[in-house]
N, C-alpha and C positions, 0 to 999 in steps of 0.2 A: 733397407734400401727404399727410397721414396719412389713413388710412381708419378709420372708426369705425362701431361697431354697438351696438345695444341689444338685449339678449335678455331676454325675460320668462320667468318660470318657470325661471330658470337655476340654482336650488339643487340640482336633481336631475334624473334621467332624461334625456329628450331635450333639454330646455333647457340642461342642464349640458353635454351632449355638443356641442351647437351652439356654445355660448359658447367652449368649449375649442378646437374646430376653427377657429373664426374667429380666435382668438388665434394658433394655429399657422400660420394663413394670413397672419399679419402685421397683423391689425386690432387696434385698441384696442377694448376691449369693456366697456360699461356693463352690469352684470348686475342683474336685478330679480327679486324674489319677495316673498311675503307675510311678515309679521312672524314667524309661526310657523316659518319656514324660514331665519331669520337666520343660524344657525350654518353651514348648508350654503352659504348665499350668501357668507358671508365666506371660507369655504374655497375656493370656486371663484374668487373675486376674487384670493386669494393665489396660486393656481396660475397664473392668467393673468399676474400680475406677475412670477412666477418665470420666465416665458417671455420677459421683457423688454418686455412690452406694458403700456400704461396700462390701469387698470381702476378702476371705482368701483362699489360695492355700494349699490343703492337699494332700500329696503324700501317697497313701495307695493302696494295692492290695485287692480289694473287694472279692476276692475268699477265703480270710482268715477271719474267724469270729472275731478274736481279733483285726485285722486291722480295721474292720468295726466299732467295739465298740470304738476304739481310735479315728477314724475319726469323728464319731458322737459326741463324747465329745468335740473335737476341734471345730467342726462346731457350737456347742451350745454356745460357749464362744462368 
């Protein structure tokens, strides 16, 4: 059974470090951040995939309930 995680704020700082650590620990990681951080989000997704883990970058503002619902549905795929 594969282990999966979703990390918000993953484009930079602590969120990025957490996402990369989870990937190093063998988890597949869905990464999330706001639209303004898309470039950093795509970079961390690529780094995770280079480790041999699955990853998906999801742009969403977690301050909006509907965006969180959509993000969770995307991460579950």
